[in-house]
C-alpha positions in Angstrom: -0.1 -8.5 7.7 0.6 -5.6 5.4 1.7 -2.5 6.1 1.2 0.8 3.2 2.4 4.3 3.7 1.1 6.5 1.2 1.1 10.1 0.7 -1.8 10.6 -2.1 -1.0 14.1 -3.2 -4.8 14.7 -2.3 -7.0 11.9 -1.8 -10.2 13.4 -3.8 -7.9 14.1 -6.8 -6.1 10.2 -6.2 -9.7 8.8 -6.2 -10.2 10.2 -9.7 -7.1 8.3 -11.2 -7.6 5.0 -9.9 -6.8 4.9 -5.6 -9.2 2.3 -5.7 -7.5 0.0 -7.8 -4.2 0.6 -6.7 -5.6 -0.1 -3.5 -6.9 -3.6 -4.3 -4.2 -4.6 -6.2 -1.7 -3.6 -3.2 -4.1 -4.8 -0.5 -2.6 -3.8 2.8 -4.0 -4.5 6.6 -3.5 -0.9 7.5 -3.4 2.4 5.5 -1.1 5.2 6.8 -2.1 8.1 4.5 -0.5 11.6 4.5 -1.4 14.8 2.4 -4.6 13.8 2.5 -6.1 17.9 1.6 -10.0 16.8 2.7 -12.2 16.1 5.3 -13.7 12.9 5.1 -17.6 14.1 3.8 -15.4 15.8 0.8 -14.6 12.7 -0.5 -16.7 12.4 -3.6 -20.0 10.5 -3.3 -19.6 7.1 -4.9 -16.5 6.6 -3.1 -17.3 4.0 -0.1 -14.3 3.2 1.8 -13.7 -1.0 1.6 -16.0 -2.9 3.5 -15.7 -3.6 7.2 -12.2 -1.2 7.1 -12.4 1.4 10.2 -11.1 5.1 9.8 -9.4 7.6 11.9 -9.0 10.9 10.4 -6.5 14.3 11.4 -7.1 16.8 8.9 -5.7 19.9 8.5 -7.3 23.3 10.1 -6.4 25.0 6.6 -8.8 23.5 3.8 -7.3 21.2 0.9 -3.8 21.3 2.7 -2.0 18.4 4.4 -3.9 16.6 6.9 -3.7 12.4 7.8 -5.5 9.4 8.4 -5.1 5.7 8.8 -7.2 3.2 7.1 -7.0 -0.6 8.8 -9.1 -4.3 8.3 -9.1 -4.7 12.2 -10.6 -1.7 14.7 -8.5 1.3 15.7 -7.4 2.6 19.0 -6.8 5.6 18.7 -3.9 6.8 21.3 -2.5 10.3 19.8 -2.7 13.1 17.3 -0.2 15.6 18.9 3.8 15.4 18.5 3.8 17.6 21.9 1.5 18.7 24.4 3.5 22.2 23.7 2.9 22.8 20.0 -0.4 23.3 18.8 -0.5 21.1 15.6 -2.7 22.8 12.8 -2.0 20.8 10.1 -3.2 17.2 11.3 0.9 15.9 10.7 0.6 12.9 13.0 -1.8 9.8 14.1 -0.9 7.5 16.8 -2.9 4.3 17.4 -3.4 0.3 18.1 -4.2 -2.0 16.1 -4.2 -6.0 16.5 -1.7 -5.4 19.5 1.1 -3.2 17.7 1.5 0.4 17.7 1.8 2.7 14.9 1.7 6.1 13.9 1.2 7.8 10.9 3.4 10.8 9.9 4.2 13.5 7.8 6.9 15.8 8.5 6.4 19.2 6.9 8.3 20.1 3.7 11.2 23.2 4.5 11.3 23.8 0.4 8.7 26.7 -0.3 10.6 29.2 2.4 12.9 29.9 4.9 10.2 29.7 7.1 8.8 26.5 5.9 12.2 25.4 7.1 11.9 26.6 10.3 8.6 25.1 11.0 10.4 21.8 9.4 13.5 22.2 11.7 11.1 22.8 14.7 9.0 19.6 14.0 12.0 17.7 13.5 13.2 18.6 17.0 9.9 17.8 18.3 9.3 14.6 16.5 13.0 13.5 17.6 11.5 14.1 21.2 8.1 12.2 20.6 9.7 8.9 19.0 12.5 8.8 21.7 9.5 7.9 24.3 8.6 5.0 21.5 11.7 3.0 21.5 11.4 0.8 24.0 10.2 -3.2 24.3 6.8 -2.4 22.8 6.9 -3.3 19.4 6.2 0.0 17.5 6.0 1.4 13.5 6.1 4.5 12.0 5.4 5.2 8.8 5.1 8.0 6.5 6.5 11.3 4.4 9.5 12.5 5.9 10.3 14.8 3.8 14.3 13.4 3.9 16.5 11.9 1.7 19.0 10.1 4.2 22.6 9.1 1.9 23.5 9.4 -1.9 21.7 6.4 -2.1 18.7 7.5 -1.6 18.4 10.3 -4.7 19.0 10.9 -8.0 20.7 14.2 -8.6 23.1 14.3 -5.1 25.6 16.4 -5.5 23.2 19.2 -7.2 20.7 19.3 -4.2 23.3 19.4 -1.3 21.5 22.7 -0.3 18.0 21.8 -1.1 16.0 21.6 1.6 15.3 17.4 2.1 18.6 16.6 1.3 20.7 19.4 3.5 23.5 18.2 6.1 21.5 19.0 9.6 18.8 16.9 8.4 20.4 14.1 6.9 22.3 13.8 10.2 18.9 13.9 12.3 18.0 10.7 10.1 21.3 9.5 10.9 20.9 9.8 14.7 17.5 8.3 14.6 19.0 4.9 13.3 21.5 5.6 15.8 19.0 5.7 18.5 17.7 2.3 17.3 14.8 2.6 14.8 15.5 0.4 11.4 15.0 2.1 7.9 12.9 -1.3 6.5 13.1 -0.4 3.4 16.8 -0.1 2.9 17.7 -3.4 5.4 15.5 -5.1 2.8 17.0 -3.8 -0.6 20.2 -3.0 0.8 22.8 -0.7 -0.8 21.6 -0.3 -4.0 20.6 2.9 -5.6 16.8 4.1 -4.6 14.4 2.9 -4.6 12.8 6.5 -5.2 9.6 7.1 -3.6 8.8 10.7 -4.9 9.6 12.1 -8.3 9.4 15.6 -9.5 6.7 16.4 -12.3 9.6 18.3 -14.3 12.0 16.4 -16.9 10.3 13.0 -16.9 11.6 12.3 -13.9 8.9 9.6 -13.0 9.4 8.4 -16.2 13.1 7.6 -16.0 12.7 7.1 -12.1 15.0 9.8 -11.2 13.8 10.5 -7.7 14.3 10.5 -3.8 13.0 8.4 -1.4 11.6 10.1 0.8 9.0 8.1 2.1 9.6 5.6 5.2 8.6 2.8 7.4 10.3 2.7 10.7 10.3 0.4 13.6 12.2 0.0 16.8 13.9 -3.2 17.8 11.1 -4.9 19.4 9.4 -5.0 16.2 11.8 -5.5 14.2 11.8 -9.3 14.2 8.2 -9.2 13.0 9.4 -7.9 9.5 9.5 -10.0 6.1 9.9 -7.9 3.4 9.7 -4.1 1.9 7.7 -3.1 -1.1 7.9 0.4 -3.2 4.9 0.5 -5.7 6.5 2.6 -8.6 3.3 1.9 -10.7 1.1 3.3 -8.6 3.1 6.4 -8.8 2.9 6.4 -12.3 -0.8 6.8 -12.3 -2.2 8.3 -8.9 0.6 10.7 -6.8 3.9 12.0 -7.5 4.5 9.7 -4.5 4.4 5.8 -4.7 3.3 3.4 -2.0 5.4 1.9 0.2 4.2 -1.4 1.7 6.1 -3.9 4.3 5.0 -7.7 5.2 5.1 -8.7 9.0 4.7 -11.7 10.4 2.5 -11.6 13.4 1.8 -14.5 15.3 
């Protein structure tokens, strides 16, 4: 089973730029999409979901903004679209679902880079999501993937020193991620690739960053300890980022008996 997460930076634009071609090459069984920025009926008329696939959407209330979706070759049982019963999410940032007996979450945590107000929203989400995900660190296999908008260590960002006070690499954000690992969650891409620089999953549109591979690793696939024995391999598909989105798809391969 292959699980792929991808921030497509607008599904309609991604379709125009070759999304379907890369989907056929990557061949995921479960696809976690972030920043879809569209309602299902707004997709180009000529586009068709892969035949036989199942689709669940959680679009943002604001048109053309944020939103998540899960596409799957197998039926999807929707479990939740809320990080907290006390928090109204109008930005479509979470989908929790059960597929083939495994539990998944597609997550798009806010960016705090545009303003102090948005950083406060992000910090609120970090606290809420930590509580939410702690309830899933149990004996039941659970995976979550998506754009977390945090580069955890200096290995996850090309220009570490100059970004120490940049949202996405702030000390308290990095500490939050470390606490997730201490809670027993596994960063599968890092565990597979080891202690090397990168591999990155997002690149700025400035300064030939994608071409020169000077990026950030902010897109993750994570699992709890119960799910870890199913994991086999991890891949970041950088070639798709060169054509479709500023983010690369990230995949993990599982052995599911």
